[in-house]
C-alpha positions as CSV (number, residue, x, y, z in Angstrom):
1,M,0.0,0.0,0.0
2,R,1.3,3.4,-0.9
3,Y,1.0,6.2,1.7
4,L,0.1,9.9,1.3
5,L,0.9,12.1,4.2
6,L,-1.6,14.8,5.0
7,A,0.5,17.6,6.4
8,T,-2.0,18.5,9.1
9,N,-3.3,17.4,12.5
10,N,-6.4,19.5,12.2
11,K,-9.3,17.1,12.9
12,G,-11.7,18.9,10.6
13,K,-9.4,18.9,7.7
14,I,-8.4,15.3,8.2
15,Q,-12.1,14.2,8.1
16,E,-12.7,16.2,5.0
17,Y,-9.6,14.9,3.2
18,R,-10.3,11.3,4.1
19,S,-13.7,11.7,2.4
20,L,-12.4,13.7,-0.5
21,L,-9.5,11.4,-1.4
22,E,-11.0,8.0,-0.5
23,S,-11.0,6.9,-4.1
24,L,-7.2,7.3,-4.5
25,P,-5.0,4.2,-4.3
26,F,-3.3,5.5,-1.2
27,E,-3.6,5.1,2.5
28,L,-3.8,8.6,4.0
29,V,-1.7,9.1,7.2
30,T,-1.1,12.1,9.4
31,P,2.0,13.4,11.0
32,A,0.8,12.3,14.4
33,E,0.2,8.8,13.1
34,R,3.8,8.7,11.8
35,G,5.4,10.2,14.9
36,I,6.3,13.5,13.2
37,T,6.2,16.5,15.5
38,T,7.7,19.1,13.2
39,V,5.7,22.3,13.0
40,V,6.3,24.3,9.9
41,D,6.0,28.1,10.4
42,E,3.6,29.7,7.8
43,V,5.9,32.5,6.9
44,G,5.1,32.7,3.2
45,E,3.6,35.7,1.6
46,S,0.7,33.8,0.1
47,L,-1.5,30.7,0.5
48,E,0.6,29.1,-2.3
49,E,3.9,29.7,-0.5
50,N,2.6,28.4,2.8
51,A,1.2,25.2,1.2
52,R,4.5,24.6,-0.6
53,L,6.5,25.2,2.6
54,K,4.5,22.7,4.6
55,A,4.4,20.0,1.9
56,T,8.1,20.1,1.0
57,A,9.2,20.0,4.7
58,L,7.0,17.1,5.6
59,A,7.7,15.1,2.4
60,S,11.5,15.5,3.1
61,E,11.2,14.4,6.7
62,S,8.8,11.5,6.2
63,E,10.2,10.3,2.8
64,L,6.6,10.1,1.7
65,V,4.6,12.1,-0.8
66,A,3.0,14.8,1.3
67,L,-0.1,16.9,0.7
68,A,-0.5,20.3,2.5
69,D,-3.0,23.0,2.1
70,D,-3.3,26.6,3.1
71,S,-6.8,28.0,3.1
72,G,-8.2,31.4,3.8
73,L,-11.4,33.5,4.0
74,E,-11.2,36.7,2.0
75,V,-13.8,39.3,2.8
76,D,-14.1,42.0,0.2
77,V,-15.0,45.0,2.4
78,L,-12.0,44.1,4.6
79,D,-9.7,44.3,1.5
80,G,-9.3,40.5,1.4
81,A,-8.7,40.0,5.1
82,P,-8.2,37.8,7.0
83,G,-6.8,35.8,4.0
84,R,-3.7,33.9,4.8
85,F,-4.0,35.0,8.4
86,S,-7.4,33.3,8.8
87,A,-6.3,30.8,11.4
88,R,-4.5,33.5,13.5
89,Y,-6.9,36.4,12.9
90,A,-8.1,36.6,16.5
91,G,-4.7,35.9,17.9
92,E,-2.6,32.8,18.7
93,G,-4.6,30.2,20.6
94,A,-8.0,31.6,19.6
95,S,-10.8,29.1,19.2
96,D,-13.0,28.8,16.1
97,Q,-15.7,30.7,18.0
98,D,-13.2,33.5,18.9
99,R,-12.3,33.9,15.3
100,V,-16.0,34.0,14.2
101,N,-16.9,36.6,16.9
102,Y,-13.8,38.7,16.0
103,L,-14.7,38.7,12.3
104,L,-18.4,39.5,13.0
105,A,-17.3,42.5,15.2
106,K,-15.1,43.8,12.3
107,L,-18.2,43.7,10.1
108,D,-20.5,45.4,12.6
109,G,-22.8,47.8,10.7
110,V,-21.9,46.5,7.2
111,P,-25.1,45.8,5.2
112,P,-25.9,42.4,3.7
113,E,-25.0,43.5,0.1
114,K,-21.5,44.5,1.2
115,R,-20.6,41.2,3.0
116,S,-19.4,39.3,0.0
117,A,-16.5,36.9,0.6
118,R,-14.8,33.8,-0.7
119,F,-13.0,30.8,0.7
120,R,-9.8,30.0,-1.1
121,C,-7.7,26.8,-0.9
122,V,-4.3,26.0,-2.3
123,I,-3.0,22.4,-2.1
124,A,0.6,21.5,-2.6
125,V,1.6,17.9,-3.3
126,A,5.4,17.3,-2.8
127,T,7.6,14.3,-3.3
128,P,10.6,13.5,-1.1
129,E,12.8,14.5,-4.0
130,G,11.4,18.1,-3.9
131,R,9.0,18.1,-6.8
132,V,5.9,20.1,-6.1
133,E,2.6,20.8,-7.9
134,L,-0.2,23.1,-6.8
135,C,-4.0,22.8,-7.0
136,S,-6.4,25.5,-6.1
137,G,-10.1,26.1,-5.6
138,E,-12.5,28.8,-4.4
139,C,-16.1,29.2,-3.2
140,A,-18.0,32.5,-3.2
141,G,-20.6,33.5,-0.6
142,L,-21.6,36.1,2.0
143,I,-20.8,36.6,5.7
144,T,-23.9,36.2,7.9
145,F,-24.8,38.4,10.9
146,K,-24.7,35.4,13.3
147,P,-23.5,31.8,13.2
148,R,-25.8,29.1,11.8
149,G,-25.3,25.3,11.7
150,E,-23.3,22.7,13.6
151,Q,-21.2,21.1,10.9
152,G,-17.8,21.9,9.6
153,F,-15.3,24.1,11.4
154,G,-13.6,27.5,11.3
155,Y,-15.7,30.2,9.6
156,D,-18.2,27.7,8.2
157,P,-21.1,28.9,10.5
158,I,-21.0,32.4,9.1
159,F,-20.3,31.6,5.4
160,Y,-23.6,31.8,3.6
161,L,-24.2,30.2,0.2
162,P,-27.2,32.1,-1.5
163,D,-27.9,29.3,-4.0
164,L,-28.4,26.8,-1.3
165,D,-29.8,29.2,1.3
166,K,-27.5,27.6,3.9
167,T,-24.3,28.3,5.6
168,M,-21.4,26.0,5.1
169,A,-22.0,24.7,8.6
170,E,-25.5,23.6,7.6
171,L,-24.4,21.3,4.9
172,S,-23.7,17.6,5.0
173,L,-20.0,16.7,4.5
174,E,-21.0,15.1,1.2
175,T,-22.6,18.4,-0.1
176,K,-19.8,20.5,1.3
177,N,-17.2,18.5,-0.4
178,Q,-19.0,19.0,-3.7
179,I,-19.0,22.7,-3.6
180,S,-16.3,23.8,-1.2
181,H,-12.9,25.5,-2.1
182,R,-11.2,22.4,-0.6
183,G,-13.3,20.0,-2.5
184,K,-12.6,21.8,-5.8
185,A,-8.8,21.8,-5.1
186,A,-8.8,18.2,-3.9
187,R,-10.4,16.9,-7.1
188,Q,-7.3,18.0,-9.0
189,V,-5.0,15.9,-6.7
190,A,-5.4,12.6,-8.5
191,G,-4.1,14.1,-11.7
192,V,-1.2,15.6,-9.9
193,L,-0.2,12.3,-8.4
194,A,-0.4,10.7,-11.8
195,R,1.9,13.3,-13.2
196,L,4.4,12.9,-10.4
197,G,4.5,9.2,-11.1
198,R,3.2,8.2,-7.7
């Protein structure tokens, strides 16, 4: 069996990727499962750079093909913030709820029609030899005035999808994977693995 290292220990991401990539002829493993404790600092200037940094570092250390993503929520009225700082927007150690509350406070008084946003995801797939390919996806929506739904993680409870009349956190995992930024990027991974000869 061939292994594909998911360069994350985020439980929400692991659950989504196990579902998204279940058809691949790989067993997905996490750093924790392989005894890898390295934490890669996300010092890149873009989602692309951060995904590449994580994937190449973990592929080199594990000697496995590694998949890493960097994702961000971009809010138009905030000039694209929080963007690549989405996970740290409310400060180090903040919970998902803290980040949601912080963002909603930033948007206090902003009317519905000015609350447009998008989720972006960049996935880097790296080999131990240093070859890297990138995949990307995005999903457009609006920021709600209060959280709705119990599914998902991160900013999902305040990311509203007008066509479905639901927030990302009100979707089943199957539906979310069909339309999400991460789902769109992940569907490109099989082709990348084929090109990398893995």
